[in-house]
BADREN-48500 format. One record per residue (C-alpha): residue number from 1; x, y, z. Coordinates in nm, 4 decimals, m for minus. Layout:
residues N
<guti n="NUM" u="X" v="Y" w="Z"/>
...
***
This chain:
residues 399
<guti n="1" u="m1.3467" v="m2.0707" w="0.8393"/>
<guti n="2" u="m1.1830" v="m2.3612" w="0.6263"/>
<guti n="3" u="m0.9664" v="m2.1525" w="0.4490"/>
<guti n="4" u="m0.8118" v="m1.9947" w="0.7771"/>
<guti n="5" u="m0.7932" v="m2.3273" w="0.9360"/>
<guti n="6" u="m0.5822" v="m2.4483" w="0.6487"/>
<guti n="7" u="m0.3669" v="m2.1313" w="0.6967"/>
<guti n="8" u="m0.3214" v="m2.1764" w="1.0697"/>
<guti n="9" u="m0.1731" v="m2.5540" w="0.9914"/>
<guti n="10" u="0.0961" v="m2.4239" w="0.7744"/>
<guti n="11" u="0.1856" v="m2.1097" w="0.9483"/>
<guti n="12" u="0.4311" v="m2.2496" w="1.1523"/>
<guti n="13" u="0.6321" v="m2.3795" w="0.8596"/>
<guti n="14" u="0.6152" v="m2.0371" w="0.6959"/>
<guti n="15" u="0.7404" v="m1.8746" w="1.0133"/>
<guti n="16" u="1.0442" v="m2.1226" w="1.0181"/>
<guti n="17" u="1.0719" v="m2.1028" w="0.6241"/>
<guti n="18" u="1.0850" v="m1.6967" w="0.6834"/>
<guti n="19" u="1.3268" v="m1.7489" w="0.9631"/>
<guti n="20" u="1.5497" v="m1.9377" w="0.7649"/>
<guti n="21" u="1.5247" v="m1.6958" w="0.4337"/>
<guti n="22" u="1.6018" v="m1.4133" w="0.6754"/>
<guti n="23" u="1.9337" v="m1.5854" w="0.7937"/>
<guti n="24" u="2.0522" v="m1.6576" w="0.4506"/>
<guti n="25" u="1.9581" v="m1.2910" w="0.3381"/>
<guti n="26" u="2.1576" v="m1.1533" w="0.6601"/>
<guti n="27" u="2.4296" v="m1.3256" w="0.5520"/>
<guti n="28" u="2.4401" v="m1.2167" w="0.2072"/>
<guti n="29" u="2.3121" v="m0.8682" w="0.2890"/>
<guti n="30" u="2.2255" v="m0.8028" w="m0.0557"/>
<guti n="31" u="2.2306" v="m0.9776" w="m0.3785"/>
<guti n="32" u="2.1676" v="m0.8754" w="m0.7503"/>
<guti n="33" u="2.2273" v="m1.1328" w="m1.0490"/>
<guti n="34" u="2.2030" v="m1.0576" w="m1.3997"/>
<guti n="35" u="2.1522" v="m1.3100" w="m1.7130"/>
<guti n="36" u="2.0845" v="m1.3188" w="m2.0549"/>
<guti n="37" u="1.7891" v="m1.5340" w="m2.2280"/>
<guti n="38" u="1.7234" v="m1.6440" w="m2.5713"/>
<guti n="39" u="1.5708" v="m1.2992" w="m2.6614"/>
<guti n="40" u="1.8333" v="m1.1200" w="m2.4891"/>
<guti n="41" u="1.5939" v="m1.0022" w="m2.1920"/>
<guti n="42" u="1.8038" v="m0.8817" w="m1.8839"/>
<guti n="43" u="1.7069" v="m1.0333" w="m1.5459"/>
<guti n="44" u="1.7632" v="m0.8168" w="m1.2140"/>
<guti n="45" u="1.6906" v="m1.0069" w="m0.8681"/>
<guti n="46" u="1.7486" v="m0.7598" w="m0.5616"/>
<guti n="47" u="1.6741" v="m0.8969" w="m0.2111"/>
<guti n="48" u="1.6940" v="m0.7232" w="0.1291"/>
<guti n="49" u="1.6258" v="m0.8378" w="0.4891"/>
<guti n="50" u="1.2954" v="m0.7419" w="0.6314"/>
<guti n="51" u="1.4591" v="m0.6366" w="0.9318"/>
<guti n="52" u="1.2651" v="m0.3153" w="1.0288"/>
<guti n="53" u="1.1092" v="m0.1120" w="1.3021"/>
<guti n="54" u="0.7674" v="0.0318" w="1.2569"/>
<guti n="55" u="0.5920" v="0.2056" w="1.5264"/>
<guti n="56" u="0.2442" v="0.0252" w="1.4365"/>
<guti n="57" u="0.3917" v="m0.3260" w="1.4214"/>
<guti n="58" u="0.7341" v="m0.3144" w="1.6186"/>
<guti n="59" u="1.0337" v="m0.4771" w="1.5253"/>
<guti n="60" u="0.9812" v="m0.6803" w="1.1913"/>
<guti n="61" u="1.1983" v="m0.9378" w="1.0479"/>
<guti n="62" u="1.1665" v="m1.1327" w="0.6910"/>
<guti n="63" u="1.2699" v="m1.1461" w="0.3393"/>
<guti n="64" u="1.1671" v="m0.9013" w="0.0364"/>
<guti n="65" u="1.3080" v="m1.0219" w="m0.2936"/>
<guti n="66" u="1.2098" v="m0.8601" w="m0.6255"/>
<guti n="67" u="1.2703" v="m0.9951" w="m0.9694"/>
<guti n="68" u="1.2587" v="m0.7375" w="m1.2277"/>
<guti n="69" u="1.2618" v="m0.8775" w="m1.6220"/>
<guti n="70" u="1.4397" v="m0.6478" w="m1.8716"/>
<guti n="71" u="1.4278" v="m0.2967" w="m1.7409"/>
<guti n="72" u="1.6633" v="m0.1509" w="m2.0150"/>
<guti n="73" u="1.4449" v="m0.1816" w="m2.2943"/>
<guti n="74" u="1.0924" v="m0.1818" w="m2.1543"/>
<guti n="75" u="1.0091" v="0.0868" w="m1.9169"/>
<guti n="76" u="0.9953" v="0.0524" w="m1.5983"/>
<guti n="77" u="1.0394" v="m0.2767" w="m1.6684"/>
<guti n="78" u="0.8816" v="m0.6197" w="m1.8841"/>
<guti n="79" u="0.7996" v="m0.8122" w="m1.5834"/>
<guti n="80" u="0.8389" v="m0.7604" w="m1.1926"/>
<guti n="81" u="0.7374" v="m1.0213" w="m0.9602"/>
<guti n="82" u="0.7492" v="m0.8990" w="m0.6159"/>
<guti n="83" u="0.7475" v="m1.1472" w="m0.2916"/>
<guti n="84" u="0.7336" v="m1.0597" w="0.0680"/>
<guti n="85" u="0.7466" v="m1.2252" w="0.4031"/>
<guti n="86" u="0.7573" v="m1.0601" w="0.7305"/>
<guti n="87" u="0.6507" v="m1.1159" w="1.1147"/>
<guti n="88" u="0.6390" v="m0.8594" w="1.3947"/>
<guti n="89" u="0.6710" v="m0.8433" w="1.7796"/>
<guti n="90" u="0.3346" v="m0.6974" w="1.7760"/>
<guti n="91" u="0.1588" v="m0.9241" w="1.6074"/>
<guti n="92" u="0.0988" v="m0.9181" w="1.2331"/>
<guti n="93" u="0.2330" v="m1.1159" w="0.9707"/>
<guti n="94" u="0.1790" v="m1.0829" w="0.6268"/>
<guti n="95" u="0.3128" v="m1.2607" w="0.2706"/>
<guti n="96" u="0.2204" v="m1.1823" w="m0.0653"/>
<guti n="97" u="0.3097" v="m1.2547" w="m0.4117"/>
<guti n="98" u="0.2714" v="m0.9593" w="m0.6620"/>
<guti n="99" u="0.3116" v="m1.0081" w="m1.0903"/>
<guti n="100" u="0.2747" v="m0.6996" w="m1.3014"/>
<guti n="101" u="0.3799" v="m0.6491" w="m1.6667"/>
<guti n="102" u="0.3177" v="m0.3512" w="m1.8544"/>
<guti n="103" u="0.4164" v="m0.4850" w="m2.1705"/>
<guti n="104" u="0.3526" v="m0.9004" w="m2.1838"/>
<guti n="105" u="m0.0065" v="m0.8345" w="m2.3466"/>
<guti n="106" u="0.0207" v="m0.5525" w="m2.6233"/>
<guti n="107" u="m0.1491" v="m0.2395" w="m2.5264"/>
<guti n="108" u="m0.2591" v="m0.4028" w="m2.1711"/>
<guti n="109" u="m0.0782" v="m0.4176" w="m1.8342"/>
<guti n="110" u="m0.1880" v="m0.7310" w="m1.6308"/>
<guti n="111" u="m0.1397" v="m0.7026" w="m1.2594"/>
<guti n="112" u="m0.2030" v="m1.0057" w="m1.0270"/>
<guti n="113" u="m0.1429" v="m1.0700" w="m0.6524"/>
<guti n="114" u="m0.2494" v="m1.2802" w="m0.3687"/>
<guti n="115" u="m0.1694" v="m1.1998" w="m0.0232"/>
<guti n="116" u="m0.2383" v="m1.3390" w="0.3712"/>
<guti n="117" u="m0.2460" v="m1.0818" w="0.6294"/>
<guti n="118" u="m0.2790" v="m1.1884" w="1.0000"/>
<guti n="119" u="m0.3094" v="m0.9687" w="1.2721"/>
<guti n="120" u="m0.4341" v="m1.0524" w="1.6334"/>
<guti n="121" u="m0.3677" v="m0.6892" w="1.7539"/>
<guti n="122" u="m0.5486" v="m0.5114" w="1.5156"/>
<guti n="123" u="m0.6137" v="m0.1443" w="1.6309"/>
<guti n="124" u="m0.9702" v="0.0380" w="1.6752"/>
<guti n="125" u="m1.0557" v="0.3319" w="1.8056"/>
<guti n="126" u="m1.4124" v="0.4050" w="1.7012"/>
<guti n="127" u="m1.5703" v="0.5706" w="1.3543"/>
<guti n="128" u="m1.5620" v="0.8896" w="1.2882"/>
<guti n="129" u="m1.3513" v="1.2044" w="1.3191"/>
<guti n="130" u="m1.4114" v="1.2397" w="1.6898"/>
<guti n="131" u="m1.3135" v="0.8826" w="1.8262"/>
<guti n="132" u="m1.1526" v="0.8468" w="2.1648"/>
<guti n="133" u="m0.7996" v="0.8318" w="2.1761"/>
<guti n="134" u="m0.8486" v="0.4714" w="2.3700"/>
<guti n="135" u="m0.6784" v="0.1888" w="2.1252"/>
<guti n="136" u="m0.8868" v="m0.1265" w="2.1650"/>
<guti n="137" u="m0.7644" v="m0.4313" w="1.9591"/>
<guti n="138" u="m0.9402" v="m0.7120" w="1.7497"/>
<guti n="139" u="m0.8118" v="m0.9926" w="1.5602"/>
<guti n="140" u="m0.8504" v="m0.9752" w="1.1947"/>
<guti n="141" u="m0.7001" v="m1.2336" w="0.9221"/>
<guti n="142" u="m0.7464" v="m1.1540" w="0.5375"/>
<guti n="143" u="m0.6547" v="m1.3647" w="0.2714"/>
<guti n="144" u="m0.7393" v="m1.2467" w="m0.1031"/>
<guti n="145" u="m0.6500" v="m1.2860" w="m0.4568"/>
<guti n="146" u="m0.7075" v="m1.0167" w="m0.6929"/>
<guti n="147" u="m0.6106" v="m0.9150" w="m1.0737"/>
<guti n="148" u="m0.6557" v="m0.5902" w="m1.2631"/>
<guti n="149" u="m0.6219" v="m0.5557" w="m1.6481"/>
<guti n="150" u="m0.5568" v="m0.1981" w="m1.7723"/>
<guti n="151" u="m0.6148" v="m0.1260" w="m2.1549"/>
<guti n="152" u="m0.4562" v="0.1838" w="m2.3425"/>
<guti n="153" u="m0.7195" v="0.3681" w="m2.4834"/>
<guti n="154" u="m0.5151" v="0.6853" w="m2.5831"/>
<guti n="155" u="m0.1334" v="0.7519" w="m2.5928"/>
<guti n="156" u="0.0399" v="0.9661" w="m2.8339"/>
<guti n="157" u="0.3485" v="0.8929" w="m2.9890"/>
<guti n="158" u="0.5476" v="1.2090" w="m2.8793"/>
<guti n="159" u="0.5161" v="1.2424" w="m2.4704"/>
<guti n="160" u="0.4454" v="1.0323" w="m2.1724"/>
<guti n="161" u="0.0712" v="1.0717" w="m2.1543"/>
<guti n="162" u="m0.1770" v="0.7635" w="m2.1494"/>
<guti n="163" u="m0.5056" v="0.6739" w="m2.0845"/>
<guti n="164" u="m0.6194" v="0.3546" w="m1.9893"/>
<guti n="165" u="m0.9522" v="0.1748" w="m1.8779"/>
<guti n="166" u="m0.9628" v="m0.0790" w="m1.5716"/>
<guti n="167" u="m1.1492" v="m0.3865" w="m1.5423"/>
<guti n="168" u="m1.0484" v="m0.5945" w="m1.2079"/>
<guti n="169" u="m1.1709" v="m0.8793" w="m0.9883"/>
<guti n="170" u="m1.0869" v="m0.9087" w="m0.6389"/>
<guti n="171" u="m1.1765" v="m1.2196" w="m0.3778"/>
<guti n="172" u="m1.1344" v="m1.1238" w="m0.0175"/>
<guti n="173" u="m1.1977" v="m1.3390" w="0.2822"/>
<guti n="174" u="m1.2015" v="m1.1627" w="0.6265"/>
<guti n="175" u="m1.2031" v="m1.3431" w="0.9735"/>
<guti n="176" u="m1.2619" v="m1.1092" w="1.2918"/>
<guti n="177" u="m1.2960" v="m1.1460" w="1.6341"/>
<guti n="178" u="m1.4057" v="m0.8588" w="1.8145"/>
<guti n="179" u="m1.3860" v="m1.0601" w="2.1961"/>
<guti n="180" u="m1.1194" v="m0.8116" w="2.3066"/>
<guti n="181" u="m1.2877" v="m0.4794" w="2.2409"/>
<guti n="182" u="m1.5888" v="m0.3709" w="2.4205"/>
<guti n="183" u="m1.6412" v="m0.0874" w="2.2041"/>
<guti n="184" u="m1.7141" v="m0.3004" w="1.9116"/>
<guti n="185" u="m1.8949" v="m0.5480" w="2.1100"/>
<guti n="186" u="m2.1195" v="m0.2470" w="2.2489"/>
<guti n="187" u="m2.1540" v="m0.0864" w="1.9122"/>
<guti n="188" u="m2.2185" v="m0.3530" w="1.6714"/>
<guti n="189" u="m2.1001" v="m0.2153" w="1.3546"/>
<guti n="190" u="m2.1835" v="m0.3870" w="1.0253"/>
<guti n="191" u="m1.9083" v="m0.6613" w="0.9248"/>
<guti n="192" u="m1.8406" v="m0.7893" w="1.2905"/>
<guti n="193" u="m1.8776" v="m1.1278" w="1.1652"/>
<guti n="194" u="m1.6106" v="m1.1042" w="0.8906"/>
<guti n="195" u="m1.6767" v="m1.3025" w="0.5660"/>
<guti n="196" u="m1.6186" v="m1.2376" w="0.1850"/>
<guti n="197" u="m1.6151" v="m0.9214" w="0.0003"/>
<guti n="198" u="m1.5515" v="m0.9731" w="m0.3436"/>
<guti n="199" u="m1.5902" v="m0.7430" w="m0.5966"/>
<guti n="200" u="m1.5583" v="m0.6196" w="m0.9629"/>
<guti n="201" u="m1.3606" v="m0.3194" w="m0.9994"/>
<guti n="202" u="m1.3970" v="m0.0455" w="m1.3085"/>
<guti n="203" u="m1.1909" v="0.2359" w="m1.3592"/>
<guti n="204" u="m1.0328" v="0.5276" w="m1.5697"/>
<guti n="205" u="m0.6486" v="0.5942" w="m1.5594"/>
<guti n="206" u="m0.4586" v="0.9133" w="m1.6771"/>
<guti n="207" u="m0.0493" v="0.8786" w="m1.6644"/>
<guti n="208" u="0.1746" v="1.1236" w="m1.7839"/>
<guti n="209" u="0.4708" v="1.0444" w="m1.5386"/>
<guti n="210" u="0.8315" v="1.0338" w="m1.7053"/>
<guti n="211" u="0.9184" v="0.7438" w="m1.4701"/>
<guti n="212" u="0.6738" v="0.5125" w="m1.2610"/>
<guti n="213" u="0.9348" v="0.4198" w="m1.0331"/>
<guti n="214" u="1.0724" v="0.7337" w="m0.9270"/>
<guti n="215" u="0.8904" v="1.0292" w="m1.1121"/>
<guti n="216" u="1.0126" v="1.3637" w="m1.1638"/>
<guti n="217" u="0.7172" v="1.5300" w="m1.3403"/>
<guti n="218" u="0.4130" v="1.4529" w="m1.4637"/>
<guti n="219" u="0.0782" v="1.3590" w="m1.2928"/>
<guti n="220" u="m0.0942" v="1.0378" w="m1.2242"/>
<guti n="221" u="m0.4875" v="1.0221" w="m1.1870"/>
<guti n="222" u="m0.7171" v="0.7244" w="m1.0934"/>
<guti n="223" u="m1.1146" v="0.7606" w="m1.1035"/>
<guti n="224" u="m1.2251" v="0.3794" w="m0.9550"/>
<guti n="225" u="m1.5478" v="0.2270" w="m0.8816"/>
<guti n="226" u="m1.5369" v="m0.1426" w="m0.6790"/>
<guti n="227" u="m1.8847" v="m0.2999" w="m0.6969"/>
<guti n="228" u="m1.9099" v="m0.5823" w="m0.4275"/>
<guti n="229" u="m2.2631" v="m0.7609" w="m0.4499"/>
<guti n="230" u="m2.4114" v="m1.1173" w="m0.3516"/>
<guti n="231" u="m2.4026" v="m1.2435" w="m0.7085"/>
<guti n="232" u="m1.9959" v="m1.2350" w="m0.6569"/>
<guti n="233" u="m1.9914" v="m1.4471" w="m0.3727"/>
<guti n="234" u="m1.9540" v="m1.1427" w="m0.1629"/>
<guti n="235" u="m2.1680" v="m1.1184" w="0.1947"/>
<guti n="236" u="m2.2077" v="m0.7290" w="0.1949"/>
<guti n="237" u="m2.3618" v="m0.5378" w="m0.0978"/>
<guti n="238" u="m2.1772" v="m0.1834" w="m0.1298"/>
<guti n="239" u="m1.9981" v="0.0426" w="m0.3799"/>
<guti n="240" u="m1.6732" v="0.1663" w="m0.3166"/>
<guti n="241" u="m1.5947" v="0.5280" w="m0.4903"/>
<guti n="242" u="m1.2406" v="0.6601" w="m0.5007"/>
<guti n="243" u="m1.0332" v="0.8982" w="m0.6761"/>
<guti n="244" u="m0.6874" v="0.9846" w="m0.6218"/>
<guti n="245" u="m0.4699" v="1.2500" w="m0.8161"/>
<guti n="246" u="m0.0774" v="1.2471" w="m0.7997"/>
<guti n="247" u="0.1407" v="1.5667" w="m0.9300"/>
<guti n="248" u="0.5035" v="1.5773" w="m0.9663"/>
<guti n="249" u="0.6888" v="1.8693" w="m1.0679"/>
<guti n="250" u="1.0543" v="1.9611" w="m1.0647"/>
<guti n="251" u="1.1798" v="2.2777" w="m0.8445"/>
<guti n="252" u="1.4998" v="2.4533" w="m1.0033"/>
<guti n="253" u="1.6546" v="2.1384" w="m1.1093"/>
<guti n="254" u="1.5467" v="1.7709" w="m1.1753"/>
<guti n="255" u="1.6871" v="1.6778" w="m0.8262"/>
<guti n="256" u="1.4584" v="1.8570" w="m0.6478"/>
<guti n="257" u="1.1063" v="1.7815" w="m0.6827"/>
<guti n="258" u="0.7784" v="1.8589" w="m0.5289"/>
<guti n="259" u="0.5515" v="1.5549" w="m0.5281"/>
<guti n="260" u="0.1674" v="1.5788" w="m0.4003"/>
<guti n="261" u="m0.0949" v="1.3314" w="m0.3447"/>
<guti n="262" u="m0.4546" v="1.4076" w="m0.2588"/>
<guti n="263" u="m0.7207" v="1.0762" w="m0.2065"/>
<guti n="264" u="m1.1025" v="1.1101" w="m0.2016"/>
<guti n="265" u="m1.3224" v="0.7827" w="m0.0721"/>
<guti n="266" u="m1.6407" v="0.6900" w="0.0021"/>
<guti n="267" u="m1.8845" v="0.4038" w="0.0435"/>
<guti n="268" u="m2.2450" v="0.3746" w="m0.0541"/>
<guti n="269" u="m2.4512" v="0.0495" w="0.0805"/>
<guti n="270" u="m2.3970" v="m0.1669" w="0.3540"/>
<guti n="271" u="m2.0091" v="m0.2175" w="0.4048"/>
<guti n="272" u="m1.8488" v="m0.3675" w="0.6809"/>
<guti n="273" u="m1.6515" v="m0.1611" w="0.9107"/>
<guti n="274" u="m1.3090" v="m0.3113" w="0.8405"/>
<guti n="275" u="m1.3462" v="m0.1901" w="0.4860"/>
<guti n="276" u="m1.3206" v="0.1927" w="0.6264"/>
<guti n="277" u="m0.9517" v="0.0853" w="0.7323"/>
<guti n="278" u="m0.8553" v="0.0924" w="0.3702"/>
<guti n="279" u="m0.8450" v="0.2897" w="0.0241"/>
<guti n="280" u="m0.8279" v="0.1842" w="m0.3157"/>
<guti n="281" u="m0.5728" v="0.2640" w="m0.5946"/>
<guti n="282" u="m0.5264" v="0.1013" w="m0.9560"/>
<guti n="283" u="m0.1993" v="m0.0589" w="m0.8219"/>
<guti n="284" u="m0.1192" v="m0.3493" w="m0.6171"/>
<guti n="285" u="m0.3778" v="m0.3663" w="m0.3003"/>
<guti n="286" u="m0.5591" v="m0.1785" w="m0.0959"/>
<guti n="287" u="m0.3619" v="0.0228" w="0.1468"/>
<guti n="288" u="m0.4751" v="0.1073" w="0.5335"/>
<guti n="289" u="m0.5762" v="0.4954" w="0.6437"/>
<guti n="290" u="m0.5939" v="0.7239" w="0.8140"/>
<guti n="291" u="m0.2857" v="0.6719" w="0.9882"/>
<guti n="292" u="0.0192" v="0.4793" w="0.9361"/>
<guti n="293" u="0.3156" v="0.4574" w="0.6946"/>
<guti n="294" u="0.0747" v="0.4701" w="0.3931"/>
<guti n="295" u="m0.1402" v="0.7397" w="0.4577"/>
<guti n="296" u="m0.0817" v="1.0026" w="0.7633"/>
<guti n="297" u="0.2860" v="0.9575" w="0.8861"/>
<guti n="298" u="0.3336" v="0.9792" w="1.2528"/>
<guti n="299" u="m0.0439" v="0.9271" w="1.3336"/>
<guti n="300" u="m0.1179" v="0.5729" w="1.4572"/>
<guti n="301" u="m0.2346" v="0.3080" w="1.2137"/>
<guti n="302" u="m0.6030" v="0.3196" w="1.1668"/>
<guti n="303" u="m0.6460" v="0.6060" w="1.4091"/>
<guti n="304" u="m0.9186" v="0.7449" w="1.2204"/>
<guti n="305" u="m1.1469" v="0.5568" w="1.0008"/>
<guti n="306" u="m1.4815" v="0.6239" w="0.8420"/>
<guti n="307" u="m1.7368" v="0.5985" w="0.5551"/>
<guti n="308" u="m1.5890" v="0.8742" w="0.3735"/>
<guti n="309" u="m1.2198" v="0.9814" w="0.3637"/>
<guti n="310" u="m1.0081" v="1.2617" w="0.2053"/>
<guti n="311" u="m0.6307" v="1.2909" w="0.2900"/>
<guti n="312" u="m0.3175" v="1.4608" w="0.1386"/>
<guti n="313" u="0.0382" v="1.4136" w="0.1020"/>
<guti n="314" u="0.2775" v="1.7000" w="0.0398"/>
<guti n="315" u="0.6555" v="1.6298" w="m0.0164"/>
<guti n="316" u="0.9768" v="1.7986" w="m0.1198"/>
<guti n="317" u="1.2022" v="1.5317" w="m0.2657"/>
<guti n="318" u="1.5833" v="1.5894" w="m0.3225"/>
<guti n="319" u="1.8273" v="1.3141" w="m0.4855"/>
<guti n="320" u="2.1232" v="1.4488" w="m0.3159"/>
<guti n="321" u="2.4159" v="1.2221" w="m0.4727"/>
<guti n="322" u="2.4892" v="0.9673" w="m0.7040"/>
<guti n="323" u="2.7559" v="0.7095" w="m0.6275"/>
<guti n="324" u="2.8792" v="0.3511" w="m0.6892"/>
<guti n="325" u="2.8875" v="0.0810" w="m0.4528"/>
<guti n="326" u="3.0053" v="m0.2683" w="m0.5325"/>
<guti n="327" u="2.9447" v="m0.2371" w="m0.9133"/>
<guti n="328" u="2.5894" v="m0.1158" w="m0.8286"/>
<guti n="329" u="2.4540" v="0.2532" w="m0.8955"/>
<guti n="330" u="2.2794" v="0.3903" w="m0.6033"/>
<guti n="331" u="2.1578" v="0.7396" w="m0.5485"/>
<guti n="332" u="2.1031" v="0.9162" w="m0.1818"/>
<guti n="333" u="1.7587" v="1.1033" w="m0.1510"/>
<guti n="334" u="1.5783" v="1.2979" w="0.1256"/>
<guti n="335" u="1.2583" v="1.4471" w="0.1915"/>
<guti n="336" u="1.0315" v="1.6639" w="0.3827"/>
<guti n="337" u="0.6485" v="1.6112" w="0.4192"/>
<guti n="338" u="0.3504" v="1.7260" w="0.5469"/>
<guti n="339" u="0.0341" v="1.4970" w="0.5665"/>
<guti n="340" u="m0.3037" v="1.5695" w="0.6393"/>
<guti n="341" u="m0.6668" v="1.4153" w="0.6228"/>
<guti n="342" u="m1.0093" v="1.4151" w="0.7275"/>
<guti n="343" u="m1.2785" v="1.1265" w="0.7948"/>
<guti n="344" u="m1.6584" v="1.1804" w="0.7971"/>
<guti n="345" u="m1.8953" v="0.8619" w="0.9126"/>
<guti n="346" u="m2.2562" v="0.9661" w="0.8698"/>
<guti n="347" u="m2.3518" v="0.6700" w="1.0971"/>
<guti n="348" u="m2.1702" v="0.7820" w="1.3870"/>
<guti n="349" u="m2.3217" v="1.0661" w="1.6063"/>
<guti n="350" u="m1.9935" v="1.2259" w="1.6581"/>
<guti n="351" u="m1.8866" v="1.3019" w="1.2845"/>
<guti n="352" u="m1.6902" v="1.5223" w="1.0979"/>
<guti n="353" u="m1.8870" v="1.8480" w="1.1093"/>
<guti n="354" u="m1.9159" v="1.8111" w="1.5116"/>
<guti n="355" u="m1.5085" v="1.7483" w="1.5424"/>
<guti n="356" u="m1.3580" v="2.0539" w="1.7080"/>
<guti n="357" u="m1.0688" v="1.9962" w="1.4831"/>
<guti n="358" u="m1.1131" v="1.7894" w="1.1893"/>
<guti n="359" u="m0.8278" v="1.8001" w="1.0408"/>
<guti n="360" u="m0.5521" v="1.5451" w="1.1107"/>
<guti n="361" u="m0.1959" v="1.6871" w="1.0441"/>
<guti n="362" u="0.1209" v="1.5123" w="1.0621"/>
<guti n="363" u="0.4752" v="1.6373" w="0.9216"/>
<guti n="364" u="0.8236" v="1.4837" w="0.9438"/>
<guti n="365" u="1.1193" v="1.3925" w="0.7003"/>
<guti n="366" u="1.2628" v="1.1000" w="0.5303"/>
<guti n="367" u="1.5577" v="0.9054" w="0.3735"/>
<guti n="368" u="1.5457" v="0.7172" w="0.0202"/>
<guti n="369" u="1.8429" v="0.5181" w="m0.1171"/>
<guti n="370" u="1.7608" v="0.4155" w="m0.4634"/>
<guti n="371" u="1.9407" v="0.0960" w="m0.5816"/>
<guti n="372" u="1.9752" v="0.0925" w="m0.9600"/>
<guti n="373" u="1.6875" v="0.2126" w="m1.1648"/>
<guti n="374" u="1.3713" v="0.0618" w="m1.0056"/>
<guti n="375" u="1.4390" v="m0.0211" w="m0.6307"/>
<guti n="376" u="1.4113" v="0.2061" w="m0.3284"/>
<guti n="377" u="1.4684" v="0.1698" w="0.0406"/>
<guti n="378" u="1.2675" v="0.3932" w="0.2345"/>
<guti n="379" u="1.2444" v="0.5557" w="0.6069"/>
<guti n="380" u="1.0080" v="0.8080" w="0.7323"/>
<guti n="381" u="1.0094" v="0.9658" w="1.0536"/>
<guti n="382" u="0.7049" v="1.1763" w="1.1340"/>
<guti n="383" u="0.5069" v="1.3098" w="1.4273"/>
<guti n="384" u="0.1541" v="1.4842" w="1.5457"/>
<guti n="385" u="m0.0652" v="1.5823" w="1.8508"/>
<guti n="386" u="m0.1705" v="1.1752" w="1.8276"/>
<guti n="387" u="0.2313" v="1.0438" w="1.8189"/>
<guti n="388" u="0.5148" v="1.2032" w="1.9361"/>
<guti n="389" u="0.7464" v="1.0319" w="1.6615"/>
<guti n="390" u="0.6380" v="0.7503" w="1.4255"/>
<guti n="391" u="0.8923" v="0.5517" w="1.2520"/>
<guti n="392" u="0.8628" v="0.3614" w="0.9410"/>
<guti n="393" u="1.1439" v="0.1453" w="0.7266"/>
<guti n="394" u="1.0153" v="0.0093" w="0.3972"/>
<guti n="395" u="1.0579" v="0.0245" w="0.0212"/>
<guti n="396" u="0.9281" v="0.2615" w="m0.2436"/>
<guti n="397" u="0.8089" v="0.6036" w="m0.2511"/>
<guti n="398" u="0.4708" v="0.6682" w="m0.0772"/>
<guti n="399" u="0.3304" v="0.7244" w="m0.4266"/>
***
């Protein structure tokens, strides 16, 4: 494909640039700059080196700078620009640019992002809850551009509640090579040729969180429909339906928080198999499930995939202590979690109803370091019957 041939030419330069940025960031460790413009908006830049270990992708390196514009007057911020580049020892490489503004357009929230992901060792275990434990590999390269616009329909003045309508557009191109996966070669699922999966997204969002970055109370509900059709330039025609409920409640005090998430998603139509590895949401890009740092921590990445998925995360979060270091405010936190989920695939001979143990469970604990008001460094350790220990280092709370 032309788009990936072009990317292959620039990737060596991107790797060298990424290494240079990484060395520069390691030298400085961290940086925050604040300035005032003519409209008295505060600028804050935070950068951390992407030097991490993830059980699914190995040792990673790169850089992750984030720009916040006026996080004092506007909550959670006026503008956020998030950039990231990382490469790993196990193969995956990702780079993205993310723009988000809840206040740039009155009564609208605008989100724009572009992303390139290259994984020559993408895992595949089969489709359905009873897929085998043998991990096979295939190549998956994915480039996309997407934008979402959320319009506030209802927002009382006395609390944090709001209801928003969402309209989005996504342009996704995926390159697939299954030559290293006998299971994919023999089963020939829809999507082994790769191609375009462009879509229009419609949805409703209810949000009553007191804080988007570090919520302590409230709820956040998404009801989404992604429509992929040939008229949009897509090579596949299908409908993705997703609903997600997240709830937050203080226990004893506002430093000890219960946080829960439950997500259900299903596909109608002829969706490519690799889309089963992702779940949709109303903020940023699709994330991978079941298994891995974004869904069931302590279960291998994409260990269980299917046309229908249901999973939940349950956490107890503790904000242990606040402290100041180099004139920067920090909060040290910890969390205990249990993750569990199911998959069902109507096209599989071995499906959800026939599995001896359809519920997939993992559990573990983590540490959070909150930097300022809106930047979180996260570490989680989880385990399950599928993995003795999964270690994940990244940013932000899971939900």
